[in-house]
C-alpha positions in Angstrom: -34.9 86.2 52.7 -38.0 87.7 54.3 -36.3 91.1 54.4 -37.0 91.4 50.7 -40.7 91.6 51.4 -41.7 95.3 51.5 -38.2 96.3 50.6 -37.0 98.5 47.7 -34.4 96.7 45.5 -32.4 98.1 42.6 -30.5 96.0 40.1 -28.0 97.7 37.8 -27.8 96.1 34.4 -31.3 94.8 35.2 -32.2 94.0 31.6 -29.5 91.3 31.2 -30.0 87.6 31.6 -29.3 87.6 35.3 -31.4 90.7 35.9 -34.5 89.4 34.2 -34.3 86.1 36.1 -33.7 87.9 39.3 -36.8 90.1 38.7 -38.8 87.1 37.8 -37.8 85.3 41.0 -38.6 88.2 43.2 -42.0 88.9 41.7 -42.9 85.2 42.1 -41.4 84.5 45.6 -41.5 87.8 47.4 -43.5 91.0 47.8 -41.0 93.9 47.2 -42.3 97.4 47.6 -40.2 98.5 44.6 -38.1 96.5 42.1 -36.0 99.0 40.1 -34.3 98.1 36.8 -31.4 100.5 36.2 -29.9 100.2 32.7 -28.8 102.3 29.7 -30.7 100.3 27.1 -34.1 101.8 26.3 -35.1 99.0 23.9 -34.3 96.2 26.3 -36.4 98.0 29.0 -39.2 98.4 26.5 -39.0 94.7 25.5 -38.9 93.6 29.2 -42.1 95.6 29.9 -43.9 93.8 27.1 -42.8 90.4 28.3 -44.6 90.4 31.6 -42.5 92.8 33.6 -44.8 95.8 33.4 -46.4 95.2 36.7 -46.3 96.5 40.3 -43.8 96.9 41.9 -41.5 97.3 38.7 -39.8 100.6 38.0 -37.5 101.4 35.1 -34.6 103.9 35.2 -32.6 104.8 32.1 -29.1 105.4 33.3 -25.5 104.4 33.2 -23.3 103.4 36.1 -20.8 105.9 34.9 -23.3 108.6 35.9 -23.0 109.0 39.7 -25.8 111.6 40.0 -28.2 109.4 38.2 -27.3 106.5 40.5 -27.9 108.7 43.5 -31.4 109.7 42.3 -32.2 106.0 41.5 -31.1 104.8 44.9 -33.2 107.2 46.9 -35.1 105.1 49.4 -33.5 101.9 48.2 -32.8 99.1 50.7 -30.7 96.7 48.6 -28.7 97.0 45.4 -27.6 94.1 43.1 -24.8 95.4 40.9 -24.6 93.4 37.6 -23.9 96.2 35.1 -20.5 95.6 33.3 -18.8 95.3 30.0 -18.4 91.5 29.9 -17.2 90.3 26.6 -13.4 89.6 26.7 -12.8 90.7 23.1 -14.7 93.9 23.4 -12.8 94.8 26.5 -9.5 94.1 24.8 -10.4 96.4 21.9 -12.0 99.1 24.1 -9.8 99.0 27.2 -10.6 102.5 28.5 -14.3 101.9 28.1 -14.0 98.7 30.2 -12.1 100.6 32.9 -14.7 103.4 32.9 -17.7 101.0 33.3 -16.3 98.1 35.3 -14.1 100.1 37.7 -15.4 103.6 37.6 -19.0 102.3 37.6 -18.1 100.2 40.7 -16.9 103.3 42.5 -20.0 105.2 41.5 -22.3 102.5 42.8 -20.5 102.4 46.1 -20.5 106.2 46.6 -24.2 106.5 45.6 -25.1 103.6 48.0 -23.3 105.3 50.8 -25.0 108.6 50.1 -28.4 107.0 49.9 -27.9 104.9 53.1 -28.5 101.6 51.3 -28.4 98.7 53.7 -26.6 96.1 51.5 -24.9 96.0 48.1 -23.8 92.8 46.4 -21.8 92.9 43.2 -21.5 90.1 40.7 -18.0 88.9 39.7 -16.5 86.2 37.6 -13.9 83.4 37.7 -11.9 85.5 35.2 -11.1 87.9 38.1 -8.8 85.2 39.6 -5.2 85.5 38.2 -6.5 87.5 35.3 -5.0 87.3 31.8 -7.4 89.6 30.1 -8.6 93.2 30.7 -12.1 92.1 31.6 -10.8 89.8 34.4 -8.4 92.6 35.5 -11.2 95.1 35.8 -13.4 92.7 37.7 -10.6 91.9 40.1 -10.2 95.6 40.8 -14.0 95.9 41.2 -14.0 93.1 43.8 -11.3 94.8 45.8 -13.1 98.1 45.6 -16.4 96.6 46.8 -14.7 94.7 49.6 -12.8 97.7 50.9 -15.8 99.9 50.2 -17.0 98.9 53.7 -14.2 101.1 55.1 -16.1 104.1 53.8 -19.3 103.4 55.7 -18.1 105.1 58.8 -20.9 105.3 61.3 -23.3 104.2 58.6 -24.7 100.7 58.1 -24.1 100.2 54.4 -22.3 96.9 53.6 -20.7 95.6 50.4 -19.9 92.1 49.3 -19.3 90.2 46.1 -20.4 86.9 44.5 -18.0 85.2 42.1 -19.1 82.3 39.9 -18.3 80.7 36.5 -20.1 80.6 33.2 -23.9 80.9 33.3 -25.5 78.3 31.1 -27.6 79.9 28.3 -26.8 83.5 29.2 -26.2 86.1 26.5 -22.4 85.7 26.8 -22.4 81.9 27.0 -21.1 79.5 24.3 -24.3 77.5 24.6 -26.4 79.6 22.3 -23.5 79.8 19.8 -23.3 76.0 19.7 -27.1 75.8 19.2 -26.9 78.2 16.3 -24.0 76.4 14.7 -25.7 73.0 15.1 -28.1 73.9 12.2 -25.1 74.0 9.8 -23.7 70.7 11.1 -20.4 72.2 12.1 -19.2 73.9 15.3 -16.0 75.8 16.3 -14.1 75.1 19.5 -10.9 77.0 20.5 -9.1 74.1 22.2 -10.1 70.5 22.9 -8.6 70.6 26.4 -10.6 73.5 27.6 -12.7 73.2 30.8 -15.1 75.7 32.4 -17.3 76.0 35.6 -21.0 76.1 34.9 -24.0 77.4 36.8 -27.6 77.9 35.7 -29.4 81.2 35.9 -31.8 79.8 38.5 -28.9 78.6 40.7 -27.0 81.9 40.3 -30.1 84.0 41.4 -30.8 81.8 44.4 -27.2 81.9 45.4 -27.1 85.7 45.2 -30.3 86.1 47.3 -28.9 83.8 49.9 -25.6 85.7 50.1 -27.4 89.0 50.2 -29.2 87.6 53.3 -26.1 86.3 55.1 -23.4 88.7 54.0 -21.5 90.6 56.8 -19.6 93.0 54.5 -16.3 92.4 52.6 -16.7 88.8 51.7 -16.4 87.2 48.2 -18.8 84.3 48.0 -17.9 81.4 45.7 -20.4 78.6 45.1 -19.3 75.0 44.7 -20.4 74.3 41.1 -19.6 71.6 38.5 -17.1 71.7 35.7 -17.5 70.4 32.1 -15.1 70.0 29.2 -16.1 72.3 26.4 -15.8 69.3 24.0 -18.3 67.4 26.0 -20.6 70.4 26.1 -20.4 70.5 22.3 -21.2 66.8 22.0 -24.2 67.2 24.3 -25.7 70.2 22.4 -24.6 69.3 18.9 -24.2 65.5 18.6 -22.7 64.3 15.3 -21.5 67.8 14.2 -18.1 68.3 12.8 -15.7 70.1 15.1 -13.1 72.7 14.1 -10.5 73.7 16.6 -9.5 77.3 16.0 -6.9 77.9 18.8 -7.1 79.8 22.0 -8.1 83.4 21.5 -6.2 86.4 23.0 -7.0 86.7 26.7 -8.4 83.2 27.0 -7.4 80.5 29.5 -7.5 76.7 29.1 -9.0 76.4 32.6 -10.6 78.9 35.0 -10.1 79.2 38.7 -12.7 80.3 41.2 -10.5 80.3 44.3 -6.7 80.7 44.2 -4.3 79.1 46.6 -3.4 82.5 48.0 -7.1 83.3 48.6 -7.7 79.9 50.2 -5.5 80.9 53.1 -8.1 83.5 54.3 -11.2 81.6 53.2 -13.7 79.4 55.0 -15.2 76.3 53.5 -18.9 75.7 53.9 -21.0 72.8 52.7 -21.8 74.3 49.3 -19.6 77.3 49.0 -16.3 79.1 50.0 -16.3 82.4 51.7 -13.2 84.5 51.0 -13.0 86.8 54.0 -11.3 90.3 54.0 -7.7 90.0 55.2 -7.6 93.1 57.4 -11.0 94.6 57.7 -11.0 98.1 59.3 -14.8 97.9 59.8 -16.8 95.9 62.3 -16.6 92.5 60.8 -17.7 89.1 62.3 -15.8 86.2 60.9 -17.5 83.1 59.5 -17.3 79.8 61.2 -15.9 76.9 59.4 -12.6 75.2 58.5 -10.2 76.7 56.0 -9.5 74.8 52.8 -6.4 72.5 52.9 -3.0 74.2 52.5 -2.3 74.8 48.9 -5.9 74.2 47.8 -6.9 75.5 44.4 -10.4 75.5 43.1 -10.0 75.2 39.4 -12.2 73.9 36.6 -9.8 71.1 35.5 -9.2 69.8 39.1 -12.8 70.0 40.2 -14.3 66.9 41.8 -17.8 67.5 40.4 -18.4 67.2 36.7 -21.5 67.8 34.6 -22.9 65.0 32.4 -24.7 65.6 29.2 -28.0 64.9 31.0 -27.1 67.3 33.8 -26.4 70.1 31.2 -29.6 69.5 29.3 -31.6 69.7 32.6 -30.0 73.0 33.4 -31.0 74.5 30.0 -34.3 72.8 29.8 -33.3 70.9 26.6 
């Protein structure tokens, strides 16, 4: 994406796993004019500076996506925004529901309004497979966030700001992933798994960042981009990371699914299938929108982790995490 050269880019929640990898990739492959990390955690920003990110064109803004005025100030002169800030842990959102709504939904609104006011060119928000047919509050807030970002294009008016989303599964090795948990438990010789039937979609940080950059380049405004990624049984994941360890099955936790879905059958009716992704198009866009070329998925198609046609092997997983 040559447009990232000499551009100002802001990433909310930029001290997280994705944000750090995104910054690393842009510093290595592009020449941005400014790369702004917007987050509320002073310590994580301090740590990030001392781990090689205290270079031009890095900038650090302390701020919360709940604070619209601070977002407006941070977005002044910004060309592109990557919105990753969210409350992401299912159990935390269940216990603190109003906080999840304030950050994940209210924060989405603030990002949209600040981007419109600052005349940002493009905004892309990160979503999750848990937003599809949600059974927990986290997934429900991310579903609303997706809808808000898609329809946010209707507020552009005569402006050029465009909004889209990227939706993918579990990120291997991220702070919220089960991978570091299994690695820690391995030392004790015993690991815990909620249910032996459980499956999940998996993507590496590198793949996630590259996919987001590609979607930022090609987005038209209002789409939800879904990459085609492999599945893996959580039991097989445990065997790959902690071979020989005793397994204890604890039962499915509140708000947890056996299998996740990245594209529902209802969404598939207004989606386009590409070689390595699905593009869920807005159903009735009120803004200037150019449809994607490509065939729709087959009638009744459901992209779920247990019916996926591509599966990770233990060797594939180890390659993704560098083990």
